[in-house]
C-alpha positions as CSV (number, residue, x, y, z in Angstrom):
1,X,14.3,79.0,41.9
2,X,17.0,81.6,42.6
3,X,16.8,85.2,41.5
4,X,19.4,87.8,41.3
5,X,23.1,87.6,40.2
6,X,24.5,86.0,43.3
7,X,23.2,82.5,42.6
8,X,25.6,82.2,39.7
9,X,28.6,81.7,42.1
10,X,27.2,78.4,43.3
11,X,26.8,76.8,39.9
12,X,28.7,73.6,39.1
13,X,29.9,74.8,35.6
14,X,30.9,78.1,34.1
15,X,29.8,77.1,30.5
16,X,27.9,74.2,29.1
17,X,28.1,73.6,25.3
18,X,24.8,72.1,24.2
19,X,24.9,70.4,20.8
20,X,28.7,69.8,21.3
21,X,28.9,67.1,18.7
22,X,27.5,69.3,15.8
23,X,30.1,70.8,13.5
24,X,30.2,74.3,15.1
25,X,29.5,72.9,18.6
26,X,32.6,70.7,18.4
27,X,34.8,73.7,17.2
28,X,33.5,75.9,20.0
29,X,34.1,73.1,22.6
30,X,37.6,72.7,21.2
31,X,38.3,76.5,21.3
32,X,37.1,76.8,25.0
33,X,39.3,73.8,26.1
34,X,42.3,75.3,24.3
35,X,41.8,79.0,25.0
36,X,40.1,79.1,28.5
37,X,41.4,76.2,30.5
38,X,40.6,78.3,33.7
39,X,36.9,77.9,33.2
40,X,34.8,74.9,34.3
41,X,33.2,73.3,31.1
42,X,30.7,70.5,30.3
43,X,29.5,69.2,27.0
44,X,25.9,68.3,26.5
45,X,23.8,66.7,23.7
46,X,21.3,63.8,23.0
47,X,23.8,61.1,22.2
48,X,26.0,59.7,24.9
49,X,28.2,57.8,22.6
50,X,29.0,60.8,20.5
51,X,29.6,63.0,23.4
52,X,32.0,60.3,24.8
53,X,33.8,60.4,21.5
54,X,34.0,64.1,21.4
55,X,35.5,64.3,24.9
56,X,38.0,61.5,24.2
57,X,40.0,63.9,21.9
58,X,40.9,66.3,24.7
59,X,43.7,65.5,27.3
60,X,41.6,66.9,30.1
61,X,38.5,65.1,31.5
62,X,35.3,67.0,30.7
63,X,31.9,66.0,32.2
64,X,29.2,65.2,29.8
65,X,25.4,65.6,30.2
66,X,22.9,63.8,28.1
67,X,19.8,65.9,27.3
68,X,17.5,66.1,24.3
69,X,16.2,69.5,23.0
70,X,12.6,68.4,23.3
71,X,12.8,67.3,26.9
72,X,12.0,70.3,29.1
73,X,12.7,68.6,32.4
74,X,16.3,67.5,31.3
75,X,16.9,71.0,30.0
76,X,15.7,72.6,33.3
77,X,18.1,70.4,35.2
78,X,20.9,71.2,32.7
79,X,20.4,75.0,32.9
80,X,20.4,74.9,36.6
81,X,23.9,73.5,36.7
82,X,25.6,76.3,34.7
83,X,26.1,80.0,34.6
84,X,26.0,80.1,30.7
85,X,24.6,77.7,28.2
86,X,25.8,77.8,24.6
87,X,23.3,76.3,22.2
88,X,24.3,75.1,18.7
89,X,21.2,73.0,18.3
90,X,19.5,74.3,15.2
91,X,17.4,75.0,13.3
92,X,16.3,76.8,16.3
93,X,12.9,77.3,14.9
94,X,12.3,73.6,15.6
95,X,14.8,72.8,18.4
96,X,15.3,76.0,20.3
97,X,12.2,76.9,22.2
98,X,12.6,74.7,25.3
99,X,16.2,75.5,25.7
100,X,15.6,79.1,25.9
101,X,12.6,78.5,28.3
102,X,14.8,76.5,30.7
103,X,17.5,79.2,30.8
104,X,14.9,81.9,31.4
105,X,13.4,79.8,34.2
106,X,16.6,79.3,35.8
107,X,18.1,82.7,35.4
108,X,20.9,81.2,33.3
109,X,22.6,83.2,30.6
110,X,22.3,81.9,27.1
111,X,24.1,82.5,23.8
112,X,23.5,81.0,20.4
113,X,24.2,81.7,16.7
114,X,20.6,82.1,15.6
115,X,19.8,83.9,12.3
116,X,16.1,83.0,12.5
117,X,14.2,86.2,13.0
118,X,10.8,84.9,13.7
119,X,12.1,82.4,16.4
120,X,13.7,85.4,18.1
121,X,10.6,87.6,17.8
122,X,8.5,84.9,19.5
123,X,11.1,84.8,22.4
124,X,10.9,88.6,22.8
125,X,7.1,88.4,23.1
126,X,7.2,85.4,25.3
127,X,10.2,85.8,27.5
128,X,11.4,89.5,27.6
129,X,9.7,90.3,31.0
130,X,10.4,87.0,32.7
131,X,14.1,87.0,31.7
132,X,14.4,90.6,33.1
133,X,12.8,89.2,36.3
134,X,15.1,86.1,36.6
135,X,18.3,88.0,35.3
136,X,18.8,85.7,32.4
137,X,20.6,87.3,29.6
138,X,19.4,85.6,26.4
139,X,21.9,86.6,23.7
140,X,21.0,85.3,20.2
141,X,23.1,85.8,17.1
142,X,26.6,85.5,18.4
143,X,28.2,84.2,15.3
144,X,28.8,85.7,11.8
145,X,25.1,86.4,12.0
146,X,25.4,89.3,13.5
147,X,28.5,89.9,15.6
148,X,30.4,91.9,12.9
149,X,27.3,94.0,12.2
150,X,26.3,94.6,15.6
151,X,29.8,95.0,17.3
152,X,31.0,96.9,14.3
153,X,28.3,99.4,14.8
154,X,29.0,99.5,18.5
155,X,32.6,100.2,17.9
156,X,31.9,102.9,15.3
157,X,29.6,104.7,17.9
158,X,32.0,104.0,20.7
159,X,35.0,105.6,19.0
160,X,33.2,108.5,17.2
161,X,30.9,109.2,20.2
162,X,28.3,110.8,18.2
163,X,24.7,110.2,16.9
164,X,24.4,109.1,13.3
165,X,21.6,109.8,10.7
166,X,22.8,107.1,8.4
167,X,25.1,104.2,8.4
168,X,26.0,101.9,5.7
169,X,27.8,98.6,6.5
170,X,29.7,97.6,3.5
171,X,31.1,94.0,2.9
172,X,34.4,94.6,1.1
173,X,35.7,91.0,1.3
174,X,34.0,87.7,2.2
175,X,35.3,84.2,1.6
176,X,34.2,81.0,3.3
177,X,32.1,77.9,3.0
178,X,28.3,77.3,3.4
179,X,27.2,74.7,5.8
180,X,24.3,72.3,5.7
181,X,23.0,73.8,9.0
182,X,22.9,77.3,7.6
183,X,20.9,76.0,4.6
184,X,18.6,74.1,6.9
185,X,17.9,77.2,9.0
186,X,17.1,79.2,5.9
187,X,14.5,76.7,5.0
188,X,13.1,76.7,8.6
189,X,12.7,80.4,8.5
190,X,10.7,80.2,5.2
191,X,8.4,77.5,6.5
192,X,8.0,79.3,9.7
193,X,6.8,82.5,7.9
194,X,4.2,80.5,6.1
195,X,2.7,79.0,9.3
196,X,2.9,82.0,11.5
197,X,0.1,84.6,11.4
198,X,1.3,87.4,9.3
199,X,4.7,85.7,9.3
200,X,5.8,87.0,5.9
201,X,4.9,90.6,6.8
202,X,6.7,90.3,10.1
203,X,9.8,88.7,8.5
204,X,10.1,91.4,5.9
205,X,9.5,94.3,8.2
206,X,12.6,96.4,8.9
207,X,11.5,96.3,12.6
208,X,11.1,92.6,13.0
209,X,12.9,92.6,16.4
210,X,12.3,96.1,17.5
211,X,10.5,96.5,20.8
212,X,8.1,99.1,19.4
213,X,8.1,99.9,15.8
214,X,6.0,102.9,16.1
215,X,9.0,104.7,18.0
216,X,11.5,103.7,15.3
217,X,13.2,106.0,12.9
218,X,11.7,105.8,9.4
219,X,13.9,103.9,7.0
220,X,11.9,105.1,4.0
221,X,12.0,103.1,0.8
222,X,15.1,101.3,1.6
223,X,15.1,97.7,0.7
224,X,17.3,94.8,1.9
225,X,17.7,93.5,-1.7
226,X,18.7,96.6,-3.9
227,X,21.2,97.8,-6.4
228,X,22.4,101.5,-6.0
229,X,25.2,103.8,-5.8
230,X,25.8,104.5,-2.1
231,X,26.9,108.0,-1.4
232,X,28.7,107.1,1.8
233,X,30.7,104.3,0.4
234,X,31.1,106.0,-3.0
235,X,30.6,102.7,-4.8
236,X,28.0,100.7,-6.5
237,X,26.5,98.1,-4.1
238,X,24.5,95.0,-4.4
239,X,22.6,93.0,-1.8
240,X,24.4,91.3,1.1
241,X,22.5,88.1,1.7
242,X,22.5,88.4,5.5
243,X,21.2,92.0,5.5
244,X,17.7,91.0,6.0
245,X,18.6,89.6,9.3
246,X,21.6,91.6,10.6
247,X,19.9,95.0,10.2
248,X,17.1,93.9,12.5
249,X,19.6,93.0,15.2
250,X,21.4,96.5,14.9
251,X,18.2,98.3,15.0
252,X,17.2,96.4,18.1
253,X,20.5,97.3,19.7
254,X,19.9,100.9,18.9
255,X,16.4,100.8,20.5
256,X,17.4,98.8,23.6
257,X,20.3,101.3,24.3
258,X,17.8,104.2,24.2
259,X,18.7,105.2,20.7
260,X,22.3,105.6,21.6
261,X,23.4,105.5,17.8
262,X,20.8,108.2,16.9
263,X,16.9,108.4,17.1
264,X,16.9,109.0,13.2
265,X,19.3,106.4,12.3
266,X,18.9,104.7,8.9
267,X,21.0,101.6,9.0
268,X,21.7,99.3,6.0
269,X,24.0,96.6,4.7
270,X,25.5,96.0,1.3
271,X,28.2,94.5,-0.6
272,X,30.5,96.8,-2.6
273,X,31.0,96.1,-6.3
274,X,33.2,99.0,-7.4
275,X,32.7,102.2,-9.4
276,X,31.6,103.1,-12.9
277,X,29.8,100.9,-15.3
278,X,31.7,97.8,-14.2
279,X,30.7,98.4,-10.6
280,X,27.1,98.8,-11.7
281,X,27.0,95.6,-13.8
282,X,28.7,93.7,-11.0
283,X,26.0,94.9,-8.5
284,X,23.3,93.8,-10.8
285,X,24.9,90.4,-11.3
286,X,25.3,90.1,-7.5
287,X,21.4,90.9,-7.1
288,X,20.7,88.0,-9.6
289,X,23.0,85.5,-8.0
290,X,21.7,86.3,-4.5
291,X,18.1,85.9,-5.7
292,X,19.0,82.7,-7.4
293,X,20.8,81.4,-4.4
294,X,17.7,81.9,-2.2
295,X,15.6,80.2,-4.8
296,X,18.0,77.2,-4.9
297,X,18.1,76.8,-1.2
298,X,14.2,76.8,-1.0
299,X,13.9,74.2,-3.9
300,X,13.5,70.6,-2.7
301,X,14.7,69.2,-6.0
302,X,18.0,71.0,-6.0
303,X,18.5,70.5,-2.3
304,X,20.4,67.2,-2.8
305,X,23.3,69.2,-4.5
306,X,23.7,71.4,-1.4
307,X,25.6,70.6,1.8
308,X,23.5,68.6,4.3
309,X,23.1,69.3,8.0
310,X,26.4,68.4,9.9
311,X,28.5,69.0,6.8
312,X,30.8,71.9,7.0
313,X,33.5,73.4,4.9
314,X,36.9,71.5,5.0
315,X,39.2,74.4,4.9
316,X,38.6,76.2,8.1
317,X,41.7,78.3,8.2
318,X,41.2,79.9,4.8
319,X,38.9,82.7,3.9
320,X,37.9,85.6,6.2
321,X,36.1,88.8,5.9
322,X,36.4,92.6,5.9
323,X,33.6,94.9,6.6
324,X,33.4,98.7,7.1
325,X,30.8,100.8,8.7
326,X,30.5,104.2,7.0
327,X,28.5,106.5,9.3
328,X,27.1,110.0,8.6
329,X,26.8,111.8,11.8
330,X,24.0,114.2,12.7
331,X,26.4,117.0,12.3
332,X,27.3,115.8,8.7
333,X,30.7,114.4,9.5
334,X,31.7,111.0,8.0
335,X,33.3,108.3,10.3
336,X,34.4,104.8,9.3
337,X,35.5,101.7,11.2
338,X,36.3,98.3,10.0
339,X,36.2,94.8,11.2
340,X,38.4,92.0,9.8
341,X,39.0,88.4,10.6
342,X,41.0,85.6,9.0
343,X,39.6,82.1,8.8
344,X,36.2,80.7,7.7
345,X,33.6,83.2,8.9
346,X,30.8,80.8,9.6
347,X,33.0,78.3,11.4
348,X,36.4,79.1,12.7
349,X,35.6,82.8,13.3
350,X,32.0,82.1,14.6
351,X,33.2,79.4,17.1
352,X,35.5,82.1,18.6
353,X,32.7,84.8,18.6
354,X,30.3,82.3,20.3
355,X,32.8,81.1,22.9
356,X,34.0,84.5,23.8
357,X,30.4,85.8,24.2
358,X,29.9,83.0,26.7
359,X,33.2,83.8,28.5
360,X,32.2,87.4,28.9
361,X,28.8,86.3,30.5
362,X,30.5,83.7,32.6
363,X,33.1,86.0,34.0
364,X,31.0,89.1,34.0
365,X,33.7,91.8,33.9
366,X,32.4,95.0,35.5
367,X,32.4,97.0,32.3
368,X,29.7,95.0,30.7
369,X,26.5,97.0,30.3
370,X,24.2,97.2,33.3
371,X,21.2,95.3,32.1
372,X,19.3,92.9,34.4
373,X,18.4,90.4,31.8
374,X,16.0,89.9,28.8
375,X,16.3,89.0,25.1
376,X,19.3,91.1,24.2
377,X,21.8,91.5,21.3
378,X,25.6,91.1,21.4
379,X,26.1,94.8,21.7
380,X,23.5,95.5,24.5
381,X,24.4,92.4,26.6
382,X,28.2,92.3,26.2
383,X,29.3,95.8,25.1
384,X,33.1,96.9,25.3
385,X,34.4,93.8,27.1
386,X,33.2,91.6,24.2
387,X,34.7,93.8,21.5
388,X,38.0,93.8,23.4
389,X,37.9,90.0,23.8
390,X,37.2,89.6,20.0
391,X,39.9,92.0,19.2
392,X,42.3,90.0,21.4
393,X,41.4,86.7,19.7
394,X,41.9,87.7,16.0
395,X,38.7,89.7,15.0
396,X,40.3,93.2,14.5
397,X,38.4,96.4,15.1
398,X,40.0,99.5,13.6
């Protein structure tokens, strides 16, 4: 097995998309073929017939590799052939473990769109040291979970150049479809928490993904699901359903970067609902709807009314999001920065985020953060080159 960075130059492929026939895998492959024809690409998955079908739609010939997520030997061979592996084979809790192991063993960079906290926690505990040794950068959560949060916070800090005491990320506009895969992964996380020792407590801890929670800033009584008037945003806010995951990624970024954002940072994520009584009522309604939504997803009897795995929204070019990070610096100044994108956040925009993360790793511009490897976050693995690539491809940072 090769160690160090030099072995990447001899690899057959720059990027392999594993799970290329899944809804988001297919969009990601299409994006890479169209936007980055200069890179050598292969598509991988478990069904040769489906892969052939997928490749037939492109006017360039793209190699296919048949591999199953449960077959470690096949995955080892796959990982050895590429600089970067993109995995869209979820729920990662069930199908992700051996893929990560193969990449760590082979010093192959890896990106996915995982929003499953306990899976990532186990990877940190199991592979952090070995990934640092082999130089594999394992970058989870390169989709709508949690790029806008993580890179938005990176951008706020990068432009303000100051430490923060408190940051609220406010979702001001969000429109898009929910996929069967997302619903599937929410269920997987819930089942996982029941099986794992202290799983529930680990999942609900603000520091699920932090290297050492004893060192972390105290977030106090702050909850992920809450209704309150936020002093930074100056509006009523209700819960953002992805806060319970995204905030953990941002806290990990802060710790891995040596508390670059501030060693007392309290970071939270909310949805804005406006001011006055109307704002308050809307925030309470949002709280109720969010709680109901989680209950429906977890209820087997209601499950048949929801999208199934492999189903995705039809209108990919509609929708979008606008989020703003409001930061109170340690000197008491208020800074804000916004991230906006047009198109379905979980699909159209996510496939771009995922692809561009892989491109940054495959091309390794010299400005990317100087980390040897490990279980990283978008901000700590990819830094400014990633933000700039996202900005160039339609996700605007201002």
